[in-house]
C-alpha positions in Angstrom: -136.3 -27.8 141.2 -136.4 -24.1 140.5 -132.7 -24.2 139.8 -133.2 -26.9 137.1 -135.9 -24.8 135.4 -133.7 -21.8 135.3 -131.0 -23.9 133.7 -133.4 -25.2 130.9 -134.5 -21.7 129.8 -131.3 -20.7 127.9 -131.2 -24.1 126.2 -134.8 -23.7 125.0 -134.1 -20.2 123.8 -131.2 -21.4 121.8 -133.2 -24.2 120.2 -136.0 -21.9 119.2 -133.4 -19.5 117.7 -131.9 -22.4 115.6 -135.3 -23.5 114.4 -136.1 -19.9 113.2 -132.8 -19.7 111.3 -133.5 -23.0 109.6 -137.0 -21.9 108.6 -135.6 -18.6 107.2 -132.9 -20.5 105.1 -135.5 -22.9 103.6 -137.8 -20.0 102.7 -134.9 -18.0 101.0 -133.8 -21.0 99.0 -137.4 -21.7 97.8 -137.8 -18.1 96.7 -134.6 -18.1 94.7 -135.6 -21.3 92.9 -139.0 -19.8 92.0 -137.4 -16.6 90.7 -135.0 -18.5 88.5 -137.9 -20.5 87.0 -139.8 -17.3 86.3 -136.9 -15.3 84.8 -135.3 -18.1 82.8 -131.6 -18.9 82.1 -129.1 -17.9 79.4 -129.8 -19.3 75.9 -127.1 -21.9 75.9 -128.0 -23.3 79.3 -131.7 -23.4 78.4 -131.0 -25.4 75.2 -128.9 -27.9 77.1 -131.5 -28.3 79.8 -134.4 -28.6 77.2 -132.6 -31.4 75.4 -131.8 -33.2 78.6 -135.3 -32.9 79.9 -136.8 -34.2 76.6 -134.6 -37.3 76.8 -135.4 -37.9 80.5 -139.2 -37.6 79.9 -139.1 -39.9 76.8 -139.7 -37.2 74.1 -136.6 -38.2 72.2 -137.9 -37.1 68.9 -138.1 -33.5 70.1 -134.5 -33.7 71.3 -133.4 -35.3 68.0 -135.1 -32.6 66.0 -133.5 -29.9 68.1 -130.1 -31.5 67.6 -130.5 -31.9 63.8 -131.6 -28.3 63.5 -128.6 -27.2 65.4 -126.2 -29.4 63.4 -128.0 -28.3 60.1 -127.5 -24.7 60.9 -123.8 -25.2 61.6 -123.4 -27.2 58.4 -125.2 -24.7 56.3 -123.1 -21.9 57.8 -119.9 -23.9 57.0 -121.1 -24.6 53.4 -122.0 -20.9 52.9 -118.5 -19.9 54.1 -116.8 -22.5 51.9 -119.0 -21.4 48.9 -118.1 -17.7 49.4 -114.4 -18.6 49.7 -114.6 -20.7 46.5 -116.4 -17.9 44.6 -113.8 -15.4 45.8 -111.0 -17.7 44.7 -112.6 -18.2 41.3 -113.2 -14.5 40.8 -109.6 -13.8 41.8 -108.4 -16.5 39.3 -110.5 -15.0 36.5 -109.3 -11.6 37.3 -105.7 -12.7 37.2 -106.3 -14.6 33.9 -107.9 -11.6 32.3 -105.2 -9.3 33.5 -102.5 -11.6 32.1 -104.3 -12.0 28.8 -104.8 -8.2 28.4 -101.2 -7.5 29.1 -99.4 -10.4 27.3 -98.8 -8.5 24.1 -99.2 -5.0 25.2 -96.6 -2.3 24.7 -97.7 0.8 26.7 -97.3 4.5 25.9 -98.8 7.8 26.9 -101.0 8.9 24.1 -104.8 9.0 24.7 -107.2 7.1 22.5 -109.9 8.9 20.5 -112.5 7.3 18.2 -113.6 8.8 14.8 -116.0 11.1 16.6 -113.2 12.5 18.9 -114.6 10.8 22.0 -112.6 8.9 24.6 -115.1 6.3 25.8 -117.2 3.8 23.9 -118.9 2.2 26.9 -122.7 1.8 26.5 -122.6 3.2 23.0 -124.7 1.5 20.3 -124.7 0.8 16.6 -128.1 0.6 15.0 -129.5 0.4 18.6 -127.5 -2.6 19.5 -124.4 -3.3 21.7 -121.6 -3.8 19.1 -119.7 -6.1 21.5 -122.6 -8.3 22.6 -121.6 -11.2 20.3 -118.2 -11.3 21.8 -119.4 -12.5 25.2 -119.5 -16.2 24.2 -116.1 -16.2 22.4 -113.2 -17.3 24.5 -110.2 -16.4 22.3 -107.1 -14.7 23.5 -105.7 -11.7 21.7 -102.8 -13.9 20.5 -105.2 -16.4 19.0 -107.1 -13.8 17.2 -104.1 -12.1 15.8 -102.6 -15.4 14.7 -105.8 -16.2 12.8 -105.7 -12.8 11.1 -102.0 -13.1 10.3 -102.7 -16.4 8.5 -105.1 -14.7 6.1 -102.7 -11.8 5.6 -99.9 -14.2 4.6 -102.2 -15.8 2.1 -103.1 -12.4 0.6 -106.7 -12.9 1.5 -107.6 -9.3 2.2 -111.4 -10.0 2.2 -111.0 -12.5 5.1 -108.9 -9.9 7.0 -111.6 -7.3 6.5 -114.3 -9.7 7.7 -112.4 -10.7 10.8 -111.8 -7.0 11.8 -115.5 -6.4 11.7 -116.4 -9.3 14.1 -117.5 -8.2 17.6 -114.6 -10.0 19.4 -112.0 -8.3 17.2 -113.6 -4.9 17.7 -113.7 -5.5 21.5 -110.0 -6.4 21.5 -109.2 -3.1 19.7 -111.6 -1.1 22.0 -109.7 -2.4 25.1 -106.7 -0.3 24.0 -107.0 3.2 25.4 -104.3 5.2 23.6 -103.0 5.5 20.1 -99.6 3.9 20.5 -100.3 0.9 22.7 -100.8 -2.2 20.7 -101.3 -6.0 20.9 -98.7 -7.9 18.9 -98.2 -11.4 17.5 -95.1 -12.4 15.5 -91.3 -12.6 15.6 -89.3 -10.9 18.3 -85.6 -10.2 18.9 -83.5 -11.4 21.9 -84.8 -8.5 24.0 -88.4 -9.5 23.3 -89.2 -6.5 21.1 -91.1 -7.1 17.8 -88.6 -7.8 15.0 -89.0 -9.6 11.8 -92.6 -10.3 10.5 -95.6 -9.7 12.7 -99.1 -8.3 13.2 -100.3 -5.6 15.6 -103.8 -4.4 16.7 -104.2 -0.8 17.7 -107.0 1.4 19.1 -109.9 2.4 16.8 -110.0 -0.8 14.8 -106.5 -0.3 13.2 -104.0 -3.1 12.3 -100.5 -3.4 10.8 -99.0 -6.4 9.2 -95.5 -6.4 8.0 -91.8 -6.0 9.0 -90.5 -4.7 12.3 -87.1 -3.7 13.7 -86.5 -3.4 17.4 -90.2 -2.8 18.2 -90.9 -0.3 15.4 -92.5 -0.7 12.0 -89.6 -0.9 9.6 -89.3 -2.3 6.1 -92.5 -3.0 4.2 -96.0 -3.4 5.6 -99.6 -2.5 5.4 -101.6 -0.4 7.9 -105.5 -0.5 7.9 -108.1 1.3 9.9 -111.8 0.3 9.7 -114.2 3.0 10.5 -117.0 2.4 13.0 -119.8 5.0 13.5 -121.8 4.9 16.7 -125.4 6.1 16.9 -124.5 9.2 18.8 -121.8 10.2 16.2 -123.5 12.9 14.2 -120.4 14.7 12.9 -118.4 12.2 10.9 -118.7 11.7 7.2 -120.0 8.2 6.9 -118.9 7.8 3.3 -115.5 6.6 4.6 -115.4 2.9 5.5 -111.7 2.1 5.5 -108.3 3.8 5.4 -105.1 2.1 4.4 -101.4 2.7 3.7 -99.1 0.1 2.2 -95.5 0.5 1.3 -92.2 1.4 2.9 -91.8 2.1 6.6 -88.9 3.5 8.8 -88.9 4.6 12.4 -92.5 3.5 12.8 -93.8 5.8 10.1 -94.5 5.7 6.4 -91.1 6.5 4.8 -90.4 5.8 1.1 -92.6 4.7 -1.7 -96.1 3.8 -0.9 -99.9 4.2 -1.4 -102.6 5.7 0.7 -106.1 4.4 0.0 -109.7 4.9 1.1 -112.6 2.6 0.7 -115.8 4.7 0.2 -119.5 4.2 0.3 -120.8 6.8 -2.2 -124.4 6.1 -1.2 -123.5 8.1 2.0 -121.4 10.7 0.3 -122.3 14.4 0.8 -123.7 15.9 -2.4 -121.3 17.8 -4.6 -118.3 16.6 -2.6 -115.1 15.1 -4.1 -113.3 12.4 -2.0 -109.6 11.3 -2.0 -109.4 7.7 -3.1 -105.7 7.0 -3.7 -102.5 8.9 -3.1 -99.4 7.2 -4.6 -95.9 8.5 -4.4 -93.1 9.2 -1.8 -93.8 9.7 1.9 -91.6 11.2 4.6 -92.7 10.6 8.2 -96.2 10.2 6.9 -96.1 13.5 4.9 -96.5 13.7 1.1 -93.0 14.4 -0.2 -92.2 14.1 -3.9 -94.1 13.4 -7.1 -97.6 12.4 -6.2 -100.3 10.7 -8.2 -103.9 11.1 -6.9 -107.3 9.7 -7.8 -110.5 11.2 -6.5 -114.1 10.0 -6.5 -117.0 12.4 -6.8 -120.3 12.1 -5.0 -121.8 11.0 -8.3 -119.3 8.2 -8.9 -117.0 10.2 -11.3 -113.4 9.2 -10.9 -110.6 11.7 -11.8 -106.8 11.5 -11.9 -104.3 14.2 -10.7 -100.6 14.9 -10.6 -98.8 17.1 -8.1 -95.6 17.7 -6.2 -95.2 18.2 -2.5 -92.2 18.8 -0.2 -92.6 17.5 3.4 -96.3 18.0 3.4 -96.5 21.3 1.5 -97.9 21.3 -2.0 -96.1 23.3 -4.7 -98.6 25.5 -6.5 -99.3 25.3 -10.3 -100.0 29.0 -10.4 -100.7 32.1 -8.4 -103.1 32.2 -5.6 -106.5 33.8 -6.0 -107.1 36.6 -3.6 -104.2 35.2 -1.6 -106.5 32.6 -0.2 -106.4 29.7 -2.6 -103.7 28.0 -4.7 -103.9 25.2 -7.4 -102.0 22.2 -6.2 -102.7 19.3 -8.6 -103.4 19.2 -12.3 -106.0 17.0 -13.9 -104.3 14.2 -16.0 -107.0 14.5 -18.7 -107.4 18.3 -18.7 -104.4 20.6 -18.3 -106.6 23.5 -17.5 -108.3 21.8 -14.6 -106.8 22.0 -11.1 -107.4 21.0 -7.5 -107.4 24.0 -5.2 -106.6 24.4 -1.6 -106.8 27.2 1.0 -103.3 28.7 1.5 -103.7 28.5 5.3 -104.3 24.7 5.0 -101.2 24.0 2.8 -99.1 22.5 5.5 -98.6 19.0 7.1 -100.5 17.3 4.2 -100.2 13.6 4.6 -101.6 10.5 6.3 -103.1 12.4 9.2 -104.1 9.4 11.2 -100.5 8.2 11.2 -98.8 11.4 12.0 -97.8 12.5 15.5 
């Protein structure tokens, strides 16, 4: 009997040991579950469990709302991305269209643009307190369309219509987009190489235009060049009596060469008191310089018009008499009074001609 008891002791010990191990395992698993419930799970897993729990407990509306919000967020994000892509593509298309339009008739060069006040930038400048280009925003005309319209009036000899067009905001904006003196927009006939040749019209910087004949990209033959003066509010130096400057006549090598007439339109209500203004210069020109017999008309501040005769050689006037104090010389004689002359400073008697067309 004693031997049997001794045999049962190890078995009981082992059983007790196994029970203790089982109890410890159950306790550990319970603690882990409680810890997970307290600390929570990753966001994605929590959402899935929340939706599943709602369906299982019968709160299907809550689950459907969560699903719709999720799908709505994804749809909105996709629509936003598509919208941004569409806007980017539209902006790119507009940029390419504007770039093509601005370059379609442009012939580049290296000279810098300056306006009548000698400035190089007209951005944010005003005329009478207003943006001079504001009215151009709603006009969707290409440079070619505008020049074609102006050329039609020029062909008809309707100079007033040409003048009116040049003063419109969209024509002024077209000219203002040109940033140097030799670049121009062109509409008209071309040669096989694509250069202007035949009859055509060009728009230049500073509200200037040319209509006439061309040869191999240069003004050659007969034609008319016009510049319309624009005075900005911050321009306090220019003489505002000048409203328009023109040359019409013969051209060669892109310059006035041959017989022609230079002309200014004037607003004498803005003329400086006691001043006399050049109105017309008719005669022979060589590369824009007065060269030959010249006939001139002037207009005084008080409206008095006078006529003069003179002779120049490549921009230098021949004097009618001796200089006074070696500083001034008489260069032109009054048609109505042989004793009346126009005088000029000796130091200024050089390169006399159409200054705005000379290099």
